[in-house]
N, C-alpha and C positions, 0 to 999 in steps of 0.2 A: 504493500500500500504506500502511496506517495505521501510525503510529509507536506501537509498543506499549511501548517503554521509551526514556526520554530522560534521560541523565545529563549535567548541564550544569555545566561549570567545576569539576570535581572535583579536590580537592587532598588529599594524604595525606603526612604527615611521619613518619619514623622517626628515632631518634637518629642524627644525622650524615648522614641521607639524605633528600632530598625525592623520594619515590617517584612521586608524581603532582603535576603542576604545571599546574592549569587545563585538565584534559582533559575534552572533551565527546564524547559518543557517542550516536547514535540507532540503535535497532534497529527495523526494520519487520517487521510480521507477514508470514510467508511468504517470508522471504529468509534467506540466509546471509551474515553480515558477517564477513569475514576480519580478524583482528587480528594485525599483524606488528610485529616489533621485536627488537633484540638481547636476549640474556639481561640482565635488570636494567633494561630499558626501562620497566617498569611494567605490563606486560600482565596478569600473574597478580594483582598488587595491585589493578588495576581490577576484575577479575572477582570478587575477594574482597570488594571494596566493594559491588558490585552484588548479591552473594549474601548479604550481611549478616555475613560473617566479620569484616570491618573496618568501623569507622565512619569516614566521611570527615571531614577537618578543615574542609573548606569545599565549597561547591557544593550542588546540588539534584538529587534524583532524582524523575522524574515517570513514573508508571506509568499507561498508558491515559488520559493527560491530567490525572491527579491527582497533585499534589505529595505525596510519601510519604517518611517516615523509616523505614528498614528496621532493625528492632530484633532482629537476629540471624538465623541461618540458617533456623530454624523459621519465623519470620515471613516470610522471603523465599519459602520454599516455599508458604506460605499465600497469598502475593501472586502466585503463579504463576511464580516464578523458580527454576530448578533448575540445578545445576552439576555438571560432570564434572571433578574435580580432576586435575591433572597427577600429584601424589603421591597415590596411591589412599587413600581414607579408608574402609577396610574392616576387618572383624574376621576374622582368619584362623581362629579356632576356631569360627566359626559357619558355617551353611550358606549357599549361594547365595541361597535364598529369604529367610532371616533378614537378610542384608545388604541385599537389595533393599528390604525393607519395614521396616528398622530405624527404630524410633520410631513406627511405624504398624502394628504387628503385629495381625492380627485376633484377637479374644478371644471366648470362650464367655460365656454368661450368668453363669457363676461367676467370670469375670474371668481365666480361664486362657487361655494362647495356644492358638488353634485351629490346630494344625499341618496338619490336613487342608485347611482353607480356605487357609492360607498357601501350601502347596505347589501347590494348585490354581490360585490367583491367579498365582503366579510362573510356573508352566508356561504358562498362557494368555498372559502377557506375553512370555515368551521365544519362544514359538511365533509370536506375532503379528509379531515383528520378525526372526524367523529365526535366533535365537541358539541354537546347538547346545550347550546346557548343561543338566545335571541339577540341578533346584532343591534336591535333597537333599544334594548334594556339599559337603563342607566346603572353605572357601577354601584351606586349607593344601595341598590336593592339586592345586590348579590352577596352570597356568603363569601368568606375568605377563600374557601376552596374554589369557588367559581371564578373569583378574581385571579387566582393563581393560574387557572386555565386561560384567562384572557391574556395574562403576561406571556404565557407560553405561545399562544396563538400569534401574539405580536412579534415574537422572535421568528416564528415559522413563516410569517408573511413576507419576509425580506429576501427569500431565496438565498439564504446564507450558505457559504462554504463551510463555516465553522459556527457552531452554536455553543455558547458557554452557559451552563445551567447551574445556578447557585441555589442548592436546596430546593429543587422544583417540586418535590413531593411533600414538603413539610406541612402543607395544609390540605393535602388530598386524601380522600378516602382510599381504602384498599382497592376498590373497583376502579376509581379514577387513576390510581397509581399503576395498576395493571394495564389500563388503557394507554397511559403515557409510555410504558415500556413497548407497547405495540407501535406507537408513533416513532420511537427511537429506532426500532428495527426497520421501519420504512425509510427513515432518513439515512441509515447506514447503507441500505440498498441503493440509495441515490447518491452515494459517495460523499455524504456530509460528515465532517469530523465533529465529534461532540466531546466537550469536557463536562463531567458530571460530578458535582460536589454533593455528598450526602454523608450524614452521620450514622445512617442505618447500614451496617455492614452487610446485611442480607441483600440490600439493593445493589451494592457494589458487586457482589457475587452473582446477582441475578442478571445484570444488564451490561457490565463493563468487560472489555477485552484486556486492558492493562490497568494498573492502579499505581499512582504516585503519592508518596507521603511527604508532607511538610511538617516540620517541628521547629517552633520558635523562629520562623522566617527562613529556615534552611531546608535545602532539598535532601531528603533522606533516602532517595532512590526510587526506581521504577521496577515493578515486577509484573509478570503475567498473572492474571487473576487465577487461572487454573493451577498455578504452581505455588500458591500461598495459602495461608489459613487465617481464620479470625484472630487467633491468639498472636500470630506473628505481626499482623497489621496493628493490633492494639499496642503491642510491645514497642513497635517502631514509632507509633504516634506519641506515646506517653514517655517512653524511655525506661519503663519498668512494667512489671506485671500489674494489671488492674482487673479486679474481678468484675465480670459482666453479670453476676448473679445478683438477685435481690437480697437485701439483708434479712437474716432470720428473725422471726417474731420472738421476742423474749418476754412479753408481758400479756396480761389478760385485760380486755376492756372492762371498764368499771361503770360508774354512774352515768346517766344520760346527761350530756352537756347541752345538746341542741335537739329540739323536736319541732318539726313543722307539720301542720295539719291543714289539709285542703287548700294548699297554696295554688293560686291561679292567676293568670294574666292572659285574657283572651284565649286564642287557640294555641299560643306558644307554650304555655304551661297550664295544665288542666288537672286540678284536684289532686295535687301531689302531697303525700304524707310519708314521712320517714323520721328516724331518730339517729343521732350519732353519739357514741359514748366516749368517755375519757379513755385515752390510751388506744384508740381505734383509728384505723384508716378506713373510711367509708368511700368506696369508689363509685363513680357515676359513669356508666358507659352508654353508648348509643350511636347511631349514625349521625352524620352531619345534618343539622336541622331538626334533631329530635327534641331539642329544648334543654339540653344540658347546661349551656352557658346562661340561657335565659333564667333557668331555675335558680342558680347560685346568685345571679344579679338581684333577684327578688329578695333573697335572704340577706344580702349585703346592703339593701336599700338603694342600689344604683338605679333600679327601675321600680315603679309603683305596682304593687299587687292589687288585683281587683277584689280578691277575697282570700281568706285563709289566715291562720294564726301562727306565730312564732313563739317558742318557749325556750328560755335559757335557764338550765338547772331547775326546771319545773315552773318557773315564773314567766307569765305572759309578758312579752315586750312588744312595743310598737316601733319598729325600725323604719324610718322614713328617709334616711340619708346614710351615706358612707361614714360620716362623722359619728352618727349615732351607733352604727355597727361597731366601729372601732372602740367607742366608749363601753360597749357591751362585750368587748373581748373577741370580736370577729374581724378577720382581715382577709381580703380577696386578692390573690395574685392573678391578674387578668390574663385572658388568652392572648391579647395583642399588647405586648409590653410597650411598644413604641407609642401607640395611640392612647392607651389607657393607663399605663403603669409608670411612664417616665416623661420628664420634660427634657428632650434630647439635647437642646442647646444650652443646658445648664450643667453644673458640676455634679460629681458624685456626692459631695458634701451636701449640696442643696437638696438633691433628690432623696437621699436617705433621711433627712430631717423633715421632709415635706409633710408627712402624716402626724408629726409631733410638734408642730409649730406652737400650738396653744400651750404646750407643757414646757417649752423652753423660752417663753417670752419673759422679759423683765419689765420694769416700769415703762410706761408710755409706749408699750407695744414693741419695744426693741428686742431683737433676737439675742439670746445668750450665745455668743460665738464660741465660747470655750466648750459649752455643752454640745453645740452642733459639731464641732471638730472631733470631740471625744466619741460621739455617736458614729461618725463616718469612719474614723480610724479603727474603732472596735469592729465594725462589720467588714471592713477591708481585710483586717487580720483574720477574723473568724471564718469568713467565707473564701479567703485566699483570692480576692479580686485582683486580677492582673491589671495594674495601672501605674502611672507615674506618681500618683498621689491623689489625695482627696479633691484637689482642684481640677482634675482632668474632666473634660466635658464628656457627657454620655455618648454623644454622636461618634466619638473617636474610639469607643470600646467595641470589642467583638460582641456578637450576639449573646454568647454564653456569659460574659462578664456583665453585660447589660441586665441579663436575667438575675444575676447574683445581686446587683444593686437593688432590684425590685424586692428580692427576698430579704435583703438587709433592711430595707425600709419597713417591711412587714414585721421582722423580728424585733425592731426597736419599739413597736407598739405592744410587745409582750402579749400576743393573742392567746386565748384559750382554745379558739377554734380557727384553724388555718384552712382557707379554701384555696386550692391550687388548680387553676384551669389550664390544662395542657402545659405544665411547667417545663417539660423537657423538649418541647418542639424546637427543632433546629439547634439542639445542644449536643456537644460531643460526648463520647463514652465516659471520659473521666469526670466531666461536670455532671453527667447523669448520675454517676455513682455517688457523687458528693451530695446531690439533691436527695437521693434515696436515703443516704445516711442522716441528713438533716431531718427527714420525715421520721426516721426511726428514733432519733433523739427526742423529737417533739412528743411522740407517743410514750416514750419512756418517762418523760416529765409529766405524764397524765394529761396532755393536751389532746384535742381531737383534730383529725385531718380529713378534709373532704378532697378527694382527688378525682379530677376529670382528666381522662386521657383518651386520645384517638388510637393509641397503641394497645390492643387487647392484652398482649403479653405483659405490658407494664401494669395495667389496671388490675389484672388478675394476680400478678406476682407481688404487688404491694398492698393489696387490700385485705381486710378481715371480712368485709361484706361488700357486695356490689349491687347498686340499684341500676336497673337497665331502663333507659328511656326510649319511648316510641311515640312519635307524633304528639309530644307534649305531656304524655302520661308516664307514670312510673309503672312499667309493665310487669316488673318482678323485682324482688330483693333476694339475692342469692347469698347463702352462707358460704364460708370458705370451702367447706366440704363439697358444695354443689358447683364450684367454679370450674369452668372449662371454656375454651374458645367456642365450642359448639353450643353450650347452653346460653352463653351471652348473646351470640349471634342469633340464636333461635328467637329470643325475646326482643332483640333489637329490631328485627324485621317484622314484629307484630305477632309472634307466636303466643298462644295462650298458655 
């Protein structure tokens, strides 16, 4: 297979961080190259260099044998390089079709946008790759999973020679992921070269021909997928052995900390009742759109319930806001950390203290800077957040370290009930194991954890009981002895 893209000895420096240190990568036409590494290893930075978002500080990029300097994302597209970003680059107030062809909208002879042609082109593209999306629908009405498909369709629309995919399955269901793998096979047959970043090792073995590992911005080598193992790849990524198993349960659940009765909000959540005990992980499973996130947002006061009651330690409470939830010892780590969990253009210090501002105010509303710094330093050390210091802006952190900042913010509120909505989405193996260990410690301390996860293996492996959602209803609550992928899926698709 011909080398369609060769990046040689690429380096990239940010203030206080050497993101890429002499990394080389070759992409062959008609292959999928897996790119692995911990959060912060330099994977996303490398893809942004190859797609023209960043300019490298050193090294050379060669496209189809010609040394090339990429002068921005538009130039990269013209050179045949498309990218599917981990953090979606879409406009929520525009249609699916407008997002797909943004910057390349068809126009009439008078220079106006030809919406007829636009919707026709978009429908042909979506139908070609089997994406069940209406080109006229505005993005704001779509789920995160559907928006991810729009981002992928956007890359496919440019007839690219190379497609760079940064965590493309992070928001997709198992069915949508399998469909994407079919699309990758089609692209390979058309001699397109693909770079595929994923933290899910099973996906690397499922769809990649070769795999390359980065660690701390350095190139740790390339190997054929069929000649390596899970353990070898994890060891290469982390530099030591890391257990991929879930921590053993060492305690028994105790008193009921949280109970909800008849919780409802329109058709999204319908008459849901369950309880969570001290020292317990209560998992919530279900397909995308089943009402999982909507349910926990009602408990947290982020959305208003139309009916139902919430009890904490047997006492009825009326939670109407996030602030009231925190006061009652509940904290929600949201599904979308960037939109709902962080202020990305602010510092680690500011974000960690955000939920505690009322408690660290001095006279005249001034913030106690000493306490704020102590909080940030405590969580940076406890959660091993990779950063240059508490003053580093969130936007410059890797996805895994951003998630650790959200967790740090939650821990500073000392919650009795921690709600985690897909906390390991887009997170590397090492950080996943650290989050699992954090959950274990919380339950050891007699706290309650509610875990939503799109990964069945995770929700089954970590939970004492699992509530399965289907079309807004709690279809079943399964004890640990009843848990299996088959039983969860049965109820998730509406089984009685």
